[in-house]
C-alpha positions as CSV (number, residue, x, y, z in Angstrom):
1,M,83.4,2.5,-149.5
2,Q,83.2,-1.2,-149.4
3,Y,83.2,-1.2,-153.0
4,K,86.4,0.7,-153.0
5,D,88.2,-1.4,-149.9
6,N,87.2,-4.5,-151.9
7,K,89.0,-3.1,-155.2
8,L,92.2,-2.2,-153.3
9,L,92.0,-5.9,-151.6
10,Y,92.0,-7.6,-154.8
11,E,95.0,-5.1,-155.6
12,Q,96.9,-6.6,-153.0
13,F,96.4,-10.0,-153.5
14,R,96.3,-10.1,-157.6
15,R,99.9,-8.9,-156.9
16,K,101.0,-10.9,-154.9
17,I,99.5,-13.8,-156.7
18,E,101.5,-12.4,-159.9
19,A,104.3,-12.8,-157.8
20,S,103.3,-16.6,-157.5
21,A,103.8,-16.7,-161.4
22,W,106.4,-15.3,-161.8
23,I,107.8,-17.9,-159.0
24,L,106.3,-21.0,-160.9
25,L,107.4,-20.1,-164.1
26,L,111.0,-20.0,-163.0
27,L,110.1,-23.2,-161.2
28,I,109.3,-24.7,-164.1
29,F,111.8,-23.3,-166.6
30,L,114.1,-25.2,-164.2
31,L,112.4,-28.4,-163.5
32,E,112.6,-28.7,-167.6
33,S,115.5,-27.5,-167.9
34,I,116.9,-30.6,-165.6
35,I,114.8,-33.0,-167.0
36,G,116.5,-32.1,-170.9
37,I,119.7,-32.8,-169.4
38,I,118.8,-35.9,-167.4
39,W,117.3,-37.3,-171.6
40,A,120.4,-35.9,-173.4
41,C,122.4,-37.5,-171.0
42,N,121.4,-41.1,-170.7
43,G,119.9,-41.1,-174.8
44,W,116.1,-41.0,-173.9
45,I,115.6,-37.7,-176.1
46,I,113.1,-39.2,-178.8
47,E,114.0,-40.4,-181.8
48,G,114.5,-37.7,-184.6
49,D,114.7,-35.1,-181.9
50,D,118.5,-34.0,-181.4
51,P,119.7,-31.9,-178.9
52,L,118.8,-28.4,-179.8
53,S,115.2,-28.7,-181.1
54,Y,114.3,-31.0,-177.8
55,S,115.1,-27.7,-175.9
56,V,113.5,-25.5,-178.5
57,K,110.4,-27.9,-178.4
58,Y,110.5,-28.5,-174.2
59,I,112.0,-25.5,-172.7
60,V,112.1,-22.4,-175.0
61,L,108.5,-22.2,-176.2
62,P,106.8,-23.0,-172.9
63,T,108.9,-21.0,-171.4
64,L,108.5,-18.1,-173.5
65,V,104.6,-18.4,-173.7
66,N,104.3,-18.5,-170.5
67,L,106.6,-15.0,-170.1
68,I,104.4,-13.6,-172.6
69,A,101.4,-14.2,-170.3
70,V,103.0,-12.7,-167.3
71,S,104.1,-10.0,-168.9
72,L,101.2,-9.2,-170.7
73,Y,98.9,-9.9,-167.2
74,H,101.6,-7.4,-165.1
75,Y,101.4,-4.4,-168.1
76,T,97.7,-4.8,-167.4
77,E,97.9,-4.6,-164.1
78,Y,100.1,-1.9,-163.6
79,H,99.7,0.2,-166.4
80,T,95.8,0.1,-168.2
81,G,92.9,1.3,-166.1
82,I,90.6,-1.4,-166.7
83,S,88.1,-2.8,-164.2
84,S,89.0,-4.8,-161.2
85,S,86.8,-7.4,-162.1
86,S,88.5,-8.1,-165.5
87,K,91.7,-8.1,-163.9
88,N,90.5,-10.6,-161.6
89,A,89.5,-12.7,-164.5
90,L,92.4,-12.1,-166.5
91,L,94.8,-13.4,-163.5
92,I,92.8,-16.6,-163.8
93,M,93.3,-17.0,-167.4
94,T,97.1,-16.3,-167.0
95,F,97.2,-19.1,-164.9
96,T,95.2,-21.3,-167.3
97,I,97.5,-20.1,-170.0
98,M,100.4,-21.5,-168.1
99,C,98.8,-25.0,-167.0
100,L,97.7,-24.8,-170.5
101,T,101.2,-24.8,-172.2
102,I,102.2,-27.1,-169.3
103,A,99.5,-29.8,-170.4
104,V,99.9,-29.7,-174.1
105,V,104.0,-29.8,-174.1
106,H,104.5,-32.4,-171.7
107,N,100.8,-34.8,-173.1
108,A,102.5,-37.7,-172.0
109,V,103.1,-36.7,-168.4
110,R,99.3,-37.3,-167.9
111,I,99.6,-36.2,-164.2
112,A,100.2,-32.3,-165.9
113,S,96.8,-31.9,-167.0
114,V,95.4,-32.1,-163.6
115,S,97.3,-28.8,-162.6
116,F,94.2,-27.0,-164.4
117,V,92.4,-27.4,-160.6
118,L,94.9,-24.9,-159.8
119,P,92.9,-21.6,-161.4
120,I,89.8,-23.1,-160.2
121,F,90.8,-22.9,-156.4
122,L,92.5,-19.3,-157.3
123,S,89.0,-18.0,-158.1
124,A,87.9,-18.5,-154.5
125,I,90.0,-15.4,-153.6
126,F,88.0,-13.1,-155.4
127,A,84.6,-14.0,-153.7
128,D,82.3,-14.7,-156.7
129,F,80.4,-17.4,-157.8
130,K,80.5,-16.3,-161.7
131,V,84.0,-16.1,-161.7
132,T,84.4,-19.5,-159.9
133,R,81.7,-21.0,-162.6
134,K,83.4,-19.9,-165.5
135,A,86.8,-20.8,-164.4
136,F,85.5,-24.3,-163.9
137,F,84.1,-23.8,-167.3
138,L,87.3,-22.6,-168.8
139,N,89.5,-24.9,-167.1
140,S,87.3,-28.1,-168.2
141,C,87.1,-27.2,-171.6
142,C,91.0,-27.1,-171.4
143,Y,91.6,-30.5,-169.7
144,L,89.3,-32.1,-171.9
145,S,91.2,-31.2,-175.1
146,C,94.4,-31.8,-173.3
147,M,93.6,-35.9,-172.4
148,L,92.0,-36.0,-176.1
149,L,95.5,-34.8,-177.7
150,S,96.9,-37.6,-174.8
151,Y,93.9,-40.4,-176.5
152,A,95.2,-39.6,-180.4
153,L,98.8,-39.8,-179.6
154,A,98.3,-42.6,-177.5
155,Q,99.5,-46.1,-178.6
156,P,96.2,-48.5,-178.9
157,Q,97.6,-50.5,-175.8
158,S,97.5,-47.9,-173.5
159,R,94.2,-45.9,-174.1
160,L,91.9,-47.9,-171.8
161,F,94.2,-46.8,-168.9
162,L,93.7,-43.2,-170.5
163,I,90.0,-43.1,-170.6
164,L,90.6,-44.0,-166.9
165,D,92.8,-41.1,-166.1
166,M,90.6,-38.7,-168.4
167,I,88.0,-40.2,-165.8
168,A,90.3,-39.2,-162.5
169,G,90.7,-36.0,-164.0
170,A,87.5,-35.2,-164.6
171,I,85.8,-36.1,-161.4
172,L,89.4,-34.1,-159.6
173,M,87.8,-31.0,-161.8
174,V,84.6,-31.0,-160.6
175,A,85.7,-31.9,-156.9
176,A,87.7,-29.0,-157.2
177,Y,84.5,-26.8,-158.2
178,L,82.8,-28.2,-155.5
179,I,85.1,-27.3,-152.9
180,T,85.8,-23.8,-153.9
181,R,82.0,-23.0,-154.2
182,S,81.7,-24.3,-150.3
183,I,84.7,-22.3,-149.2
184,L,83.0,-19.5,-150.9
185,Q,79.4,-20.7,-149.1
186,Y,81.5,-20.0,-146.4
187,E,83.3,-16.9,-146.6
188,Q,80.2,-15.6,-147.4
189,K,78.1,-16.6,-144.1
190,V,80.9,-15.6,-142.6
191,R,80.9,-12.2,-144.3
192,C,77.2,-11.8,-143.3
193,R,78.1,-12.0,-139.9
194,L,80.3,-10.2,-139.5
195,I,78.5,-7.5,-141.6
196,S,76.0,-8.1,-138.9
197,Y,77.8,-8.1,-135.3
198,N,79.8,-4.5,-136.9
199,E,76.0,-3.6,-137.5
200,E,75.2,-4.2,-133.4
201,Q,78.0,-2.9,-132.6
202,A,77.5,0.4,-134.8
203,L,74.5,0.6,-133.2
204,L,75.5,-0.4,-129.5
205,I,78.0,2.7,-129.4
206,E,75.1,4.7,-130.9
207,R,73.2,3.8,-128.3
208,L,75.6,4.5,-125.5
209,R,76.0,8.0,-126.7
210,M,71.9,8.6,-127.1
211,D,70.0,10.3,-123.2
212,A,67.6,6.6,-122.7
213,L,65.0,8.9,-122.0
214,T,64.9,11.3,-124.8
215,M,66.9,10.0,-127.0
216,L,68.9,12.7,-127.4
217,Y,72.8,12.5,-127.3
218,N,74.1,12.6,-124.0
219,H,76.4,14.9,-122.2
220,N,79.4,12.9,-122.9
221,A,79.2,12.6,-126.4
222,F,78.0,16.0,-127.0
223,Y,80.9,17.7,-125.7
224,R,82.9,15.4,-128.6
225,I,80.5,16.5,-130.8
226,L,81.4,20.0,-129.6
227,E,85.3,19.5,-129.7
228,D,84.8,18.9,-133.1
229,A,82.6,21.5,-134.2
230,I,84.9,24.3,-132.2
231,E,87.6,22.7,-134.2
232,Q,86.0,22.1,-137.6
233,G,85.1,25.9,-137.2
234,K,88.8,27.0,-137.0
235,A,89.9,24.9,-140.1
236,H,86.6,26.5,-142.1
237,D,86.7,29.9,-140.6
238,Q,83.2,29.4,-139.0
239,K,82.2,29.9,-135.5
240,P,79.2,27.1,-133.4
241,V,76.8,28.6,-131.9
242,L,75.8,27.3,-128.9
243,A,72.0,27.2,-126.6
244,M,71.5,26.3,-123.4
245,L,68.3,26.0,-122.6
246,D,66.5,24.8,-119.4
247,I,62.6,24.5,-118.9
248,D,60.9,27.4,-116.6
249,N,59.8,25.8,-112.9
250,F,60.5,22.2,-113.5
251,K,60.9,21.2,-109.8
252,T,57.1,22.6,-109.4
253,I,56.1,20.6,-111.9
254,N,57.3,16.9,-110.8
255,D,56.3,18.2,-107.1
256,T,52.9,18.5,-107.9
257,Y,52.6,16.0,-111.0
258,G,55.1,13.4,-110.5
259,H,58.4,12.3,-111.9
260,T,56.7,10.4,-114.5
261,C,54.7,13.4,-115.5
262,G,57.5,15.2,-115.5
263,D,59.6,12.7,-117.9
264,C,56.7,13.2,-120.3
265,V,57.7,16.6,-120.3
266,L,61.1,16.3,-121.0
267,R,60.2,13.8,-123.9
268,K,57.2,16.2,-125.5
269,L,60.7,19.0,-125.5
270,A,63.2,16.5,-127.3
271,A,60.7,15.7,-129.8
272,I,59.9,19.4,-130.4
273,M,64.1,19.6,-130.6
274,K,64.0,16.6,-133.5
275,E,62.0,18.1,-135.1
276,Q,64.3,21.3,-135.7
277,E,67.3,19.1,-136.4
278,A,69.2,18.8,-139.3
279,D,73.2,18.6,-140.5
280,N,74.0,21.4,-138.6
281,I,71.7,21.6,-136.2
282,I,72.3,18.6,-133.2
283,S,70.7,18.6,-130.1
284,A,71.6,17.3,-126.8
285,R,70.4,16.4,-123.2
286,Y,72.4,18.7,-121.2
287,G,71.4,16.8,-117.6
288,G,68.3,16.9,-115.4
289,E,66.0,19.5,-117.4
290,E,68.7,21.5,-119.0
291,F,69.2,20.9,-122.7
292,C,71.5,22.1,-125.3
293,I,70.9,23.0,-129.2
294,L,74.8,23.1,-131.4
295,F,74.7,25.0,-134.6
296,T,77.5,24.7,-136.8
297,D,76.9,26.8,-139.8
298,C,74.5,29.5,-138.6
299,S,75.0,33.3,-137.6
300,I,74.2,34.2,-134.1
301,K,70.9,35.9,-135.4
302,E,69.9,32.9,-137.2
303,A,70.4,30.9,-134.3
304,E,68.0,33.4,-132.0
305,Q,65.1,32.9,-134.5
306,L,65.4,29.3,-135.0
307,M,65.5,29.3,-130.9
308,N,62.4,31.4,-130.6
309,I,60.5,29.5,-133.1
310,L,61.4,26.3,-130.8
311,R,60.6,28.6,-127.6
312,Q,57.0,29.3,-128.3
313,S,56.4,25.7,-130.3
314,F,57.4,24.3,-126.8
315,E,55.0,27.4,-124.9
316,N,51.8,26.4,-127.5
317,L,52.2,23.0,-126.6
318,K,49.2,21.6,-124.5
319,I,50.7,18.5,-122.6
320,D,47.8,16.0,-121.4
321,E,50.0,14.2,-118.9
322,I,50.3,17.3,-117.0
323,N,46.2,18.4,-117.3
324,G,46.7,20.3,-120.9
325,H,49.3,23.0,-118.5
326,Q,51.7,25.0,-121.1
327,V,55.2,25.4,-120.1
328,T,58.1,27.4,-120.9
329,F,61.7,27.3,-121.3
330,S,64.3,29.9,-121.3
331,A,67.6,29.9,-123.0
332,G,70.8,31.4,-123.3
333,L,73.1,31.6,-126.9
334,A,77.3,32.3,-127.1
335,V,78.9,32.5,-129.7
336,Y,82.3,30.6,-130.2
337,E,85.1,33.3,-129.3
338,E,89.1,33.1,-129.5
339,A,89.2,34.0,-126.0
340,F,87.6,30.9,-125.2
341,D,90.2,28.2,-124.0
342,S,88.0,25.7,-124.2
343,P,84.4,24.0,-125.3
344,T,83.7,24.2,-121.3
345,A,84.0,28.2,-121.7
346,M,81.7,28.2,-124.2
347,I,79.3,26.2,-122.1
348,D,79.7,28.6,-119.1
349,A,79.1,31.2,-121.2
350,A,75.6,30.2,-122.8
351,D,75.1,29.2,-119.5
352,K,75.7,32.6,-117.9
353,A,73.4,33.6,-121.0
354,L,70.4,31.1,-119.8
355,Y,70.7,32.2,-116.1
356,E,70.4,36.0,-117.0
357,A,67.0,34.8,-119.0
358,K,65.7,33.1,-115.7
359,R,66.1,36.7,-114.1
360,N,64.6,38.8,-116.4
361,G,61.2,36.7,-116.2
362,K,61.9,33.4,-118.4
363,N,60.5,31.9,-121.3
364,R,62.8,34.1,-123.4
365,V,66.0,33.7,-125.3
366,I,69.2,35.6,-124.1
367,V,71.9,36.2,-126.7
368,S,75.5,35.9,-124.6
369,R,77.3,39.5,-124.8
370,A,81.0,39.8,-123.4
371,D,80.5,41.6,-120.2
372,M,78.8,38.3,-118.9
373,Y,82.1,36.5,-119.0
374,T,84.5,39.1,-118.6
């Protein structure tokens, strides 16, 4: 799920950055055109070049290279199925090509080579140290190549200053990498804290849904689970089954052995109920000594058999806290009917079956019948 979310987020940012690339391409074209007009009007065009060859060399060709680079990226983003990580790398490569075009064509403008810091900073968006290292290596090589080209074309008397520019630019490239790496480290720590915070929040929310004594779902949480199960059952043509169970003679246990021992009995029953839990069996403490179990994908007969197994397991359990005496429970079962206008109606039906089990001698499971709630 998290991978899918990251993939969608990267896709959104890539498309925003691509829009920036188109704007940057247009701005570079306009700037080069304005400079060309100024150069032509003032007679500053290099000897041997006419206005047409100057336009082709310094305006048309670099714009065409940048246009091809951005267009290829656009096609890859929208019309190919390559991985998200490959698209991330390709976007950085596109900006590197644009910077390389500017730096090579305008090698006399030494500051143009510093534009190679842009792809390094851009890599921070993808929160991947490997991507940032590769971007730094690639753009450092491009920067060094452009500066060596400028050095080869420079006049001998200006080469000393060019070396100083080269060193200063290299320092900026390293600084860009270090800053970007620090940003990634900060983002990583923030992400870890957010994940930890979300996990703590989820755990707290889950604890609020649990009964503190038995660690089963509490009354409110179970009611919502029952509502959802009924809706899901309607959608998939399934009828959930609800069991309400009550420990027999629990007041006598509390009066004889004390409430602490009574709590031990409740926990023992909860432990046996947890052992029976599955994806389609959900247990809860409804209140006091009353518990409930929801069977979301069982027939009424299967649910009755499981409840009798649970009843016998509890009956056979010797509880040391009450001198090894045996304890039993009674239970009532109700299957969802369209006549029920709410989850409460289903609970009432299971409750009436439970009370009948109590009246008929306790320690038994009774299935609700229509005559009980009509």
